[in-house]
C-alpha positions as CSV (number, residue, x, y, z in Angstrom):
1,M,-130.6,-31.9,13.0
2,E,-132.2,-30.4,9.8
3,L,-131.2,-26.8,10.2
4,L,-127.8,-25.4,9.2
5,F,-127.6,-23.6,12.6
6,D,-129.5,-23.6,15.8
7,I,-129.0,-21.9,19.2
8,Q,-131.1,-22.4,22.3
9,P,-130.8,-21.4,26.0
10,Y,-130.6,-24.4,28.4
11,G,-131.7,-24.1,32.0
12,M,-133.0,-25.9,35.0
13,E,-136.1,-27.4,33.4
14,D,-134.1,-28.8,30.5
15,A,-131.6,-30.3,33.0
16,A,-134.5,-32.0,34.9
17,K,-135.8,-33.5,31.6
18,L,-132.3,-34.8,30.7
19,A,-131.9,-36.3,34.2
20,A,-135.0,-38.4,33.6
21,T,-133.5,-40.0,30.5
22,P,-130.7,-42.6,30.2
23,N,-128.3,-39.9,28.7
24,D,-125.8,-42.5,27.5
25,P,-122.6,-41.4,25.7
26,H,-123.4,-40.7,22.1
27,V,-122.3,-39.1,18.9
28,H,-124.0,-36.7,16.5
29,E,-123.6,-35.6,12.9
30,W,-123.2,-31.9,13.7
31,E,-120.8,-29.6,15.5
32,E,-121.8,-28.5,19.0
33,L,-120.7,-25.7,21.3
34,L,-121.7,-25.3,24.9
35,V,-121.2,-21.8,26.4
36,G,-121.8,-22.2,30.2
37,I,-122.9,-19.0,31.8
38,E,-124.0,-20.4,35.2
39,G,-123.9,-23.8,36.8
40,D,-121.6,-26.8,36.6
41,V,-121.3,-29.7,34.1
42,D,-119.9,-33.2,34.3
43,H,-118.5,-33.9,30.8
44,F,-117.5,-37.3,29.4
45,I,-115.4,-36.8,26.3
46,D,-112.3,-38.3,24.8
47,F,-113.0,-41.3,27.0
48,K,-112.5,-39.4,30.3
49,S,-114.9,-37.5,32.6
50,S,-114.2,-34.0,34.0
51,H,-116.1,-31.5,36.1
52,F,-116.3,-27.9,35.0
53,R,-117.7,-24.8,36.6
54,A,-119.2,-21.9,34.7
55,P,-118.0,-19.8,32.9
56,Y,-116.8,-22.5,30.5
57,I,-116.9,-23.4,26.8
58,S,-116.9,-26.9,25.4
59,F,-116.6,-27.7,21.7
60,I,-117.7,-31.1,20.6
61,T,-116.7,-32.0,17.0
62,K,-118.9,-34.1,14.8
63,G,-118.5,-37.8,15.5
64,K,-116.9,-37.5,19.0
65,I,-118.3,-39.7,21.7
66,H,-119.5,-37.5,24.6
67,R,-122.1,-37.1,27.4
68,A,-122.8,-33.8,29.2
69,K,-124.6,-33.7,32.6
70,P,-125.4,-30.0,33.4
71,M,-126.3,-29.2,37.0
72,E,-127.3,-26.2,39.0
73,K,-124.9,-24.2,41.2
74,D,-126.5,-22.1,43.9
75,G,-129.9,-22.6,42.3
76,R,-128.7,-21.4,38.9
77,L,-128.1,-23.0,35.5
78,T,-127.7,-21.2,32.2
79,I,-126.0,-22.6,29.1
80,W,-126.1,-21.6,25.5
81,L,-126.5,-24.7,23.3
82,I,-125.2,-24.0,19.8
83,R,-125.4,-26.6,17.0
84,F,-124.4,-26.2,13.4
85,R,-123.4,-28.2,10.3
86,S,-119.8,-28.2,9.2
87,E,-120.7,-26.4,5.9
88,F,-122.2,-23.4,7.8
89,I,-118.7,-22.0,8.5
90,P,-116.4,-24.3,6.4
91,E,-113.4,-22.0,6.6
92,T,-113.4,-22.3,10.4
93,T,-114.5,-25.9,11.0
94,F,-111.3,-27.7,10.3
95,Q,-109.3,-25.1,12.4
96,L,-111.7,-26.0,15.3
97,Y,-110.9,-29.7,14.9
98,S,-107.2,-28.9,15.3
99,W,-107.7,-26.5,18.2
100,Y,-110.0,-28.6,20.3
101,H,-109.3,-32.2,19.4
102,D,-107.2,-32.7,22.6
103,H,-108.7,-30.0,24.8
104,A,-112.5,-29.9,24.3
105,T,-113.6,-28.0,27.4
106,L,-112.1,-24.9,28.9
107,E,-113.0,-23.0,32.1
108,L,-112.8,-19.2,31.5
109,P,-112.3,-16.2,33.8
110,E,-115.3,-14.2,34.8
111,G,-115.5,-10.5,33.7
112,T,-116.0,-8.3,30.7
113,C,-114.6,-10.6,28.1
114,F,-116.8,-13.5,29.0
115,E,-119.8,-11.2,29.1
116,R,-119.1,-10.4,25.5
117,L,-119.5,-14.1,24.6
118,N,-122.9,-14.1,26.3
119,S,-123.9,-11.0,24.4
120,V,-122.9,-12.5,21.0
121,C,-124.9,-15.6,21.8
122,D,-127.9,-13.4,22.8
123,L,-127.6,-11.6,19.4
124,M,-127.6,-14.9,17.5
125,Y,-130.6,-16.2,19.4
126,G,-132.5,-13.0,18.7
127,L,-131.7,-13.3,15.0
128,M,-132.9,-16.9,14.9
129,Q,-136.3,-15.8,16.4
130,M,-136.9,-13.6,13.3
131,P,-139.5,-14.9,10.7
132,T,-136.6,-15.1,8.3
133,P,-133.2,-15.5,10.1
134,D,-130.3,-13.6,8.5
135,Y,-127.9,-16.5,8.2
136,P,-125.0,-14.5,6.7
137,V,-125.0,-12.2,9.8
138,I,-125.4,-15.2,12.1
139,R,-122.5,-16.9,10.3
140,H,-120.2,-13.9,10.9
141,L,-121.3,-13.7,14.6
142,L,-120.5,-17.4,15.1
143,S,-117.1,-16.9,13.5
144,A,-116.5,-13.9,15.7
145,L,-117.5,-16.0,18.8
146,F,-114.9,-18.6,18.0
147,T,-112.3,-16.0,17.4
148,M,-113.0,-14.6,20.9
149,I,-112.9,-18.1,22.4
150,E,-109.6,-18.9,20.6
151,S,-108.1,-15.7,22.2
152,F,-109.1,-17.1,25.6
153,R,-107.7,-20.5,24.8
154,K,-104.3,-19.2,23.7
155,E,-104.0,-17.4,27.1
156,M,-105.1,-20.3,29.2
157,V,-103.9,-23.5,27.7
158,P,-100.2,-24.1,28.4
159,E,-98.2,-23.9,25.2
160,Q,-96.6,-27.3,25.9
161,I,-100.0,-29.0,25.3
162,N,-99.8,-28.0,21.6
163,T,-96.1,-28.7,21.0
164,K,-96.3,-32.5,20.8
165,T,-95.0,-33.7,17.5
166,Q,-98.2,-35.4,16.5
167,N,-100.3,-32.4,17.2
168,L,-98.0,-30.1,15.3
169,T,-97.9,-32.4,12.3
170,F,-101.7,-32.6,12.3
171,K,-102.1,-28.9,12.6
172,T,-99.6,-28.3,9.7
173,F,-101.5,-30.9,7.6
174,L,-104.8,-29.1,8.1
175,Q,-103.1,-25.8,7.2
176,L,-101.8,-27.4,4.0
177,L,-105.2,-28.9,3.3
178,E,-106.8,-25.4,3.6
179,E,-104.4,-24.1,1.0
180,N,-104.7,-27.1,-1.4
181,F,-108.0,-29.0,-1.0
182,R,-109.4,-27.5,-4.2
183,R,-106.6,-29.3,-6.1
184,P,-106.7,-32.9,-7.2
185,E,-104.0,-33.9,-4.7
186,G,-103.8,-37.1,-2.7
187,V,-102.1,-38.5,0.4
188,E,-98.6,-38.6,-1.2
189,F,-98.7,-34.8,-1.9
190,Y,-99.3,-33.9,1.8
191,A,-96.9,-36.5,3.1
192,D,-94.1,-35.1,0.9
193,K,-94.8,-31.6,2.1
194,L,-94.5,-32.8,5.6
195,F,-91.3,-34.8,4.9
196,M,-92.8,-38.1,6.1
197,T,-94.3,-41.3,4.7
198,S,-97.9,-41.6,3.8
199,R,-98.2,-44.4,6.3
200,N,-97.1,-42.2,9.2
201,L,-99.4,-39.4,8.2
202,N,-102.3,-41.8,8.0
203,L,-101.4,-43.1,11.5
204,I,-101.5,-39.6,13.0
205,C,-104.8,-38.7,11.4
206,Q,-106.3,-42.0,12.5
207,N,-105.1,-41.3,16.1
208,I,-106.6,-37.8,16.2
209,L,-109.7,-37.9,14.0
210,Q,-110.2,-41.6,13.4
211,Q,-110.1,-40.9,9.7
212,S,-107.6,-41.7,7.0
213,V,-105.9,-38.8,5.1
214,S,-108.0,-39.5,2.1
215,E,-111.2,-39.4,4.1
216,I,-110.2,-36.0,5.6
217,I,-109.4,-34.6,2.2
218,E,-112.7,-35.9,0.9
219,T,-114.6,-34.5,3.9
220,R,-113.0,-31.0,3.4
221,K,-114.0,-31.1,-0.3
222,L,-117.5,-32.2,0.7
223,I,-117.9,-29.4,3.2
224,E,-116.9,-26.8,0.6
225,A,-119.1,-28.4,-2.0
226,K,-122.1,-28.0,0.3
227,N,-121.2,-24.4,1.0
228,L,-121.0,-23.6,-2.7
229,L,-124.3,-25.4,-3.4
230,L,-126.0,-23.2,-0.8
231,S,-124.2,-19.9,-1.4
232,T,-123.8,-19.8,-5.2
233,D,-125.8,-20.6,-8.3
234,K,-122.9,-22.5,-9.8
235,S,-123.8,-25.7,-11.6
236,V,-122.9,-29.1,-10.1
237,S,-120.3,-29.6,-12.8
238,E,-118.7,-26.2,-12.1
239,I,-118.5,-26.9,-8.3
240,G,-117.0,-30.3,-8.9
241,F,-114.4,-28.8,-11.3
242,D,-113.6,-26.1,-8.7
243,L,-112.8,-28.8,-6.2
244,G,-110.6,-30.9,-8.4
245,Y,-113.1,-33.4,-9.9
246,N,-112.8,-33.5,-13.6
247,E,-116.0,-35.5,-14.2
248,K,-119.4,-34.5,-12.9
249,A,-120.5,-38.2,-12.6
250,Y,-117.6,-39.0,-10.3
251,F,-118.2,-35.9,-8.2
252,T,-121.9,-36.8,-7.8
253,T,-121.0,-40.4,-6.9
254,V,-118.6,-39.3,-4.2
255,F,-121.0,-36.7,-2.9
256,K,-123.9,-39.2,-2.7
257,R,-121.7,-41.9,-1.0
258,R,-120.7,-39.4,1.7
259,S,-123.9,-37.5,2.3
260,G,-126.7,-39.9,1.1
261,Q,-128.0,-37.4,-1.5
262,T,-126.9,-36.1,-4.9
263,P,-125.6,-32.5,-5.0
264,T,-128.9,-31.4,-6.6
265,E,-131.0,-33.1,-4.0
266,F,-129.0,-31.5,-1.2
267,R,-129.3,-28.1,-2.7
268,E,-133.0,-28.4,-3.1
269,E,-133.6,-29.7,0.4
270,M,-131.4,-27.0,2.1
271,R,-133.0,-24.2,0.1
272,K,-136.4,-25.3,1.2
273,L,-135.3,-25.5,4.9
274,I,-133.7,-22.0,4.7
275,S,-136.7,-20.4,3.0
């Protein structure tokens, strides 16, 4: 996926094309949201298969193994397929990881509230058809969409699902990370704040995101670095310093190791894509 954001309607013809392919479980390097308006879906995610009937939403975080098999219901199938890069809404992405890591798909009640989700998707799709899409407006609409979905989720997901010790610790860690990722703090800092050992915090993060604490910290810094490279004219040195890297060379090395490009190369490529 080259674009920062994309939204497409998915219907009967698309499902027929998908059915003619192997459609094996796979992972992708972007975040994906399915908003099911009509029809059913068999979804394999988190190493289990479940069947859902529209209306539903399904959020697939980057790197999760999944396979979706949409199918018609009473001759109808309509899904909004939304894909975006983590840096498109960096302030929301890590919250999504904690909200949906153990409950990826959610069936929703029909009615006015769900129709609003459809309306927001329709607005974003219309903006993406413009010769020059207004990405700041689309970003706000996407954030609003997730806020509305989270309101549904809180009402429908039993509270006990989110009260397991591991989940609470992980959520608290991500909250602390949001407050402190710009500082040059390491694993021990977060473990101390959570009154636990670095080893136990690493085990929790590995169980949930299959990443170490250091990798998650680095990923959050990288997402923000990409956001700043796209949305500001700050120099690479300034951005690195803002994120706790005292040396430009080290920041550039970390950035290239994680993204395959230097910060300057990334900025130039993304600005060409957006323009």
